[in-house]
C-alpha positions as CSV (number, residue, x, y, z in Angstrom):
1,M,139.2,150.1,-156.9
2,A,135.4,150.1,-156.8
3,K,133.9,148.1,-154.0
4,K,131.8,145.1,-155.1
5,K,127.8,145.3,-154.0
6,T,126.9,142.7,-151.6
7,S,123.3,141.8,-152.1
8,K,121.3,140.5,-149.1
9,K,119.2,137.3,-149.5
10,P,115.4,138.4,-148.2
11,A,114.9,136.7,-145.3
12,R,112.4,134.0,-145.3
13,R,109.2,134.4,-143.8
14,K,108.3,131.4,-141.3
15,A,105.1,129.8,-142.1
16,P,102.8,130.2,-139.2
17,A,102.7,127.1,-137.1
18,R,99.6,124.8,-137.2
19,K,97.7,124.3,-133.7
20,A,98.6,120.8,-132.8
21,P,95.2,120.3,-130.9
22,A,93.4,121.3,-134.0
23,R,95.3,118.7,-135.9
24,K,94.5,116.2,-133.3
25,A,90.8,116.7,-133.0
26,A,90.6,116.6,-136.9
27,S,92.3,113.3,-136.9
28,R,90.1,112.0,-134.0
29,R,87.2,113.1,-135.7
30,A,88.4,111.5,-139.0
31,G,89.4,108.2,-136.8
32,A,86.0,108.3,-135.3
33,G,84.5,108.4,-138.7
34,R,86.6,105.4,-140.2
35,S,85.9,103.4,-136.9
36,S,81.9,104.0,-137.6
37,R,82.0,102.9,-140.7
38,S,84.2,100.1,-140.3
39,A,81.7,99.2,-137.4
40,S,78.5,99.3,-140.2
41,R,80.7,97.3,-142.7
42,A,81.3,94.9,-140.0
43,A,77.8,94.4,-139.2
44,A,76.7,94.0,-142.4
45,A,78.9,91.6,-143.2
46,R,77.9,89.3,-140.4
47,G,74.1,90.0,-141.4
48,V,73.3,93.0,-139.0
49,P,71.7,96.1,-140.2
50,A,73.5,99.1,-139.4
51,G,72.4,100.7,-135.5
52,M,71.1,97.3,-134.5
53,H,72.4,94.7,-132.0
54,T,72.3,91.2,-132.2
55,V,69.7,90.4,-129.9
56,T,66.4,92.6,-130.3
57,P,63.2,91.7,-128.2
58,Q,59.8,92.0,-129.8
59,L,56.7,92.5,-127.6
60,T,53.1,91.9,-128.6
61,F,50.4,94.1,-128.0
62,R,46.7,94.6,-128.4
63,E,47.3,98.1,-128.9
64,A,50.7,98.7,-130.4
65,G,50.2,102.1,-131.5
66,R,48.8,103.5,-127.9
67,A,52.4,101.3,-126.7
68,I,54.5,103.5,-128.7
69,D,53.0,106.5,-127.4
70,F,53.6,105.3,-123.8
71,Y,57.0,104.4,-124.2
72,K,57.6,107.8,-125.8
73,Q,56.5,109.5,-122.9
74,A,57.8,107.0,-120.4
75,F,61.3,106.4,-121.6
76,G,61.7,109.1,-124.3
77,A,61.3,106.4,-127.0
78,Q,62.1,107.5,-130.6
79,E,59.9,105.9,-133.1
80,L,62.1,104.3,-136.0
81,M,59.1,103.1,-138.2
82,R,55.5,101.5,-138.1
83,M,54.1,99.1,-140.7
84,P,50.4,98.5,-140.4
85,A,48.5,95.7,-141.3
86,P,47.4,95.2,-144.6
87,D,43.6,95.5,-143.3
88,G,44.4,98.8,-141.4
89,R,43.7,97.0,-138.0
90,G,46.9,97.1,-135.8
91,I,50.5,97.2,-136.7
92,W,52.6,94.5,-138.5
93,H,55.5,95.7,-137.4
94,A,57.0,98.9,-135.5
95,E,60.8,99.6,-134.2
96,I,61.4,102.3,-131.4
97,R,64.7,103.4,-129.9
98,I,65.0,103.6,-126.3
99,G,68.6,104.9,-125.4
100,D,71.1,102.8,-127.6
101,S,68.5,99.5,-128.2
102,V,65.8,99.2,-130.7
103,V,62.7,97.4,-129.6
104,Y,60.0,95.6,-131.6
105,L,56.5,95.9,-131.3
106,V,54.0,94.1,-133.0
107,D,50.0,94.0,-132.5
108,E,48.7,90.3,-131.4
109,M,47.3,88.3,-134.9
110,P,45.4,85.1,-135.0
111,Q,48.1,83.3,-136.9
112,S,50.9,84.6,-134.4
113,P,52.7,82.1,-132.2
114,V,52.6,84.4,-129.6
115,A,50.0,86.7,-127.5
116,A,49.7,89.8,-125.6
117,P,49.8,89.7,-121.9
118,S,46.2,90.0,-120.4
119,P,44.6,89.3,-117.2
120,T,44.9,85.2,-117.3
121,H,48.4,85.5,-119.1
122,K,51.4,86.8,-117.6
123,P,54.0,88.0,-119.6
124,T,57.0,85.9,-119.8
125,A,59.7,88.0,-119.9
126,V,60.6,91.7,-118.4
127,I,62.1,94.4,-120.7
128,S,65.4,95.5,-118.5
129,L,66.5,99.5,-118.9
130,Y,69.9,100.9,-117.6
131,V,69.4,104.8,-117.1
132,P,71.4,107.4,-115.5
133,D,68.8,108.4,-113.1
134,C,66.3,105.2,-112.6
135,D,64.3,107.5,-110.1
136,A,63.1,110.3,-112.4
137,V,62.7,107.5,-115.2
138,F,60.6,105.5,-113.0
139,Q,58.6,108.6,-111.7
140,A,58.2,109.1,-115.5
141,A,56.8,105.7,-116.1
142,V,54.2,106.0,-113.1
143,Q,53.1,109.4,-114.6
144,A,52.4,108.3,-117.8
145,G,50.4,105.4,-116.7
146,A,52.6,102.5,-115.6
147,R,51.8,100.5,-112.3
148,V,54.4,100.0,-109.8
149,T,55.3,96.4,-108.9
150,M,58.4,96.5,-107.4
151,P,59.4,99.7,-105.4
152,L,62.7,101.0,-106.3
153,A,65.4,99.9,-103.8
154,D,69.3,99.5,-103.6
155,M,69.7,96.0,-104.5
156,F,72.5,93.6,-103.3
157,W,73.6,93.0,-106.6
158,V,74.5,97.1,-106.7
159,D,72.2,98.3,-108.9
160,R,69.3,100.5,-107.6
161,Y,66.3,98.9,-109.5
162,G,62.7,98.5,-109.7
163,Q,59.9,97.6,-111.6
164,V,56.8,98.9,-113.3
165,T,53.8,97.0,-115.4
166,D,53.1,99.1,-118.3
167,P,49.3,100.1,-119.3
168,F,49.5,96.7,-121.8
169,G,50.9,94.2,-119.2
170,H,54.4,94.1,-120.0
171,V,56.8,94.5,-117.2
172,C,59.8,96.4,-117.2
173,G,63.1,96.7,-114.7
174,I,64.3,100.4,-114.4
175,A,67.9,100.5,-112.9
176,T,70.8,102.5,-112.4
177,H,74.4,100.7,-111.6
178,V,75.8,101.9,-108.4
179,K,79.1,100.4,-108.3
180,D,81.3,97.4,-109.6
181,V,82.1,94.6,-107.1
182,S,84.1,91.3,-106.9
183,P,82.2,87.9,-107.4
184,E,82.9,87.3,-103.5
185,E,81.4,90.6,-102.4
186,M,78.3,89.7,-104.5
187,A,77.9,86.2,-103.3
188,K,78.1,87.5,-99.8
189,A,75.5,90.2,-100.4
190,A,73.1,87.8,-101.7
191,Q,73.5,85.0,-99.2
192,E,72.5,88.0,-96.5
193,F,69.3,88.9,-98.7
194,A,68.5,85.4,-98.9
195,A,68.8,84.8,-94.8
196,K,66.8,88.1,-94.4
197,N,64.1,87.8,-96.9
198,M,63.8,84.1,-98.0
199,P,61.0,82.2,-96.3
200,P,61.8,78.6,-95.2
201,G,62.1,76.3,-98.4
202,G,63.7,79.0,-100.6
203,Q,60.6,80.4,-101.9
204,R,61.3,84.1,-103.1
205,P,59.1,86.5,-101.4
206,Q,56.4,88.3,-104.1
207,N,57.8,91.4,-105.9
208,Q,61.4,91.0,-104.3
209,L,63.0,89.8,-107.2
210,S,62.0,89.6,-110.7
């Protein structure tokens, strides 16, 4: 009696295992893309252009074009756009980005309700910058032409902080945050600072605080 031939089924090849980290990385990238798009849509929904924050400072100059060059050199600013005045004299509107923030710059116009700083008109605001290395940025601003109005120091609010006045009269505070402290620690440090530096009557000494 003939023996039946038994046929062996070919072994199935295992599909190569996919690397989980690659899938996770792709998932993260996709998620980041979705988050970015969602953020842009959310910003547009509330009337904020993409890449902008809710509050944007606007500085007035007599030479906004030169100011843009200064901020590029001093703070690594990126020029986003500029709109010359129709008569070719000055700038109607310009935008620069410093870090993650946008600043508007305009030239002083006769019909404008604001004026550029001058020897007889001090600026009414301080532009504050948080940077990773305030000492390096402070030095770069001075080398670019800024004047030191408050030397860098470790402040009681636990920032290393100083101020410069740019060549156009605007005051810039430059800081690096050192550490977080509790409100109680901050209040105690403020009292110690006041006791050591404030004259009788509570008037602040010149250039000690912004």
